N, C-alpha and C positions, 0 to 999 in steps of 0.2 A: 434500453432507456435507463438513465441513471438519475438520481435525485441529489447526489452529493459527490464531492471530490476531496480526497485527503492526499496531501503531498508530503513526502519524506525526502529530505535532502541532507547530504553529508559531504563536507569538503576535507576536514582534518582527518588524519589517520585514525585517531581514537573514535571519532564519530562514525567513520566508515565501518570500523570493527563492530560497533554497537547497532548499526542500522537494522540488521535482521531481527535482533532482539526487540528493538523499539517497534518495528512493524508487527511482530508477533504479539507483543503486549497490547498494542492498540487494537488489533483484530480480536483478541480474547475479551477485551473490555467493551467491545462493540459487536458482540456475537449476534446481535439481532439484525445486523446489516448483511446484505448479500453483495459480495464483490462481483461486478458484472464485466469489468475490463481493467486492464492495467497497462501502464507504459513505463518502461525502464530506460533511462538514458545515462550516458556517461559523457562528460566533457572534461577537457584538460588543457592546460597550457604548460609552460616550462616549470611552473612551481606547484600548481594545484591540480588535483583530480577530484572532480565532483560527481557523485552518484545521486541520481534522483529517481524516486519511485512514486508514481502517481496512481492511486487507486480510485476507480470510479465505482460507486456503490448505489444501491437503492435501499430504502428502509423496508424492513420486514422481509425475512427470508421466505421465498415461495415454498409452500409445502408440496411434496411430491404427490401426484394424483393417487387417490385411494384405489386399492385393488378390489375388484368385485369378489 
């Protein structure tokens, strides 16, 4: 189950080059979120290539069970 969605999309070459850094920066600044699923898509036509990354998350990372 998820409580939120974050979409990253890039069409221009410079945006595509920076996409990974943008995702990493967002994840670091939202470290209290737990990513529970993701969808990666690519679409293109004769001129443009678009990458889309969709992150599904929930608030509050679950703590691992304590060891006895």
